[in-house]
C-alpha positions as CSV (number, residue, x, y, z in Angstrom):
1,M,110.4,90.1,95.5
2,S,109.2,88.0,98.4
3,R,110.7,84.7,99.5
4,I,107.3,83.1,99.6
5,E,105.2,82.8,96.5
6,G,101.8,84.4,96.8
7,V,98.5,82.8,96.1
8,P,97.7,83.0,92.4
9,D,94.3,84.2,91.2
10,K,93.5,80.8,89.7
11,G,94.3,78.9,92.9
12,A,92.3,81.2,95.2
13,G,89.0,80.2,96.7
14,I,86.0,82.3,97.0
15,F,87.1,84.0,100.3
16,R,90.6,84.8,98.9
17,R,89.1,86.1,95.6
18,F,86.9,88.5,97.7
19,V,90.0,89.7,99.6
20,F,91.8,90.2,96.2
21,W,88.8,92.1,94.9
22,M,88.7,94.4,97.9
23,T,92.4,95.0,97.6
24,R,92.1,95.9,93.9
25,R,89.3,98.3,94.8
26,K,91.3,100.0,97.5
27,V,94.8,99.9,96.1
28,G,94.4,99.4,92.4
29,K,96.1,96.0,92.3
30,V,96.6,92.9,94.5
31,V,99.9,93.6,96.4
32,T,102.3,90.9,97.3
33,P,101.8,91.1,101.1
34,V,98.1,90.3,100.6
35,R,98.9,87.3,98.3
36,V,101.5,85.9,100.8
37,T,99.2,86.5,103.8
38,S,96.4,84.7,101.9
39,H,98.1,81.4,102.4
40,S,96.6,81.4,106.0
41,R,92.9,82.1,106.2
42,P,93.1,83.1,110.0
43,M,96.0,85.4,109.3
44,I,94.3,87.2,106.4
45,M,91.2,87.6,108.5
46,A,93.2,89.0,111.4
47,V,95.0,91.4,109.1
48,G,91.8,92.5,107.5
49,S,90.1,93.0,110.8
50,Y,93.0,95.1,112.0
51,E,92.9,97.2,108.8
52,M,89.1,97.7,109.1
53,W,89.2,98.8,112.8
54,S,92.2,101.0,112.1
55,E,90.3,102.8,109.4
56,K,87.2,103.2,111.6
57,A,89.1,104.6,114.6
58,K,88.0,108.1,115.4
59,K,90.4,109.2,118.2
60,V,93.2,110.1,115.8
61,S,92.7,112.4,112.8
62,P,92.8,110.8,109.3
63,K,95.8,113.0,108.3
64,L,97.8,111.8,111.3
65,K,97.0,108.1,110.5
66,E,98.2,108.6,106.9
67,L,101.4,110.2,108.1
68,A,102.0,107.3,110.5
69,Q,101.5,104.8,107.7
70,I,103.9,106.6,105.4
71,Q,106.5,106.8,108.1
72,T,106.1,103.1,109.0
73,A,106.4,102.2,105.3
74,R,109.5,104.4,104.9
75,M,111.1,102.8,108.0
76,V,110.6,99.2,106.8
77,G,111.4,100.0,103.1
78,C,108.0,99.3,101.7
79,P,107.6,100.6,98.1
80,F,104.0,101.5,98.6
């Protein structure tokens, strides 16, 4: 459980609803970090841009990227 309440679906504007839709499409549900980060529009845009460019990077194999994400999640205790 996070210390900061996330943005609820009903209180989200059009941009945040789009971000939530994209997250549901990719992950299957809107995860708490996305809801919390959505409090700040510049922050959610920065995180989204980073994720997009990270996925499009071609210098590292997709398998190695996935392994790095899993290792990072394990190190910080992320349940995903």
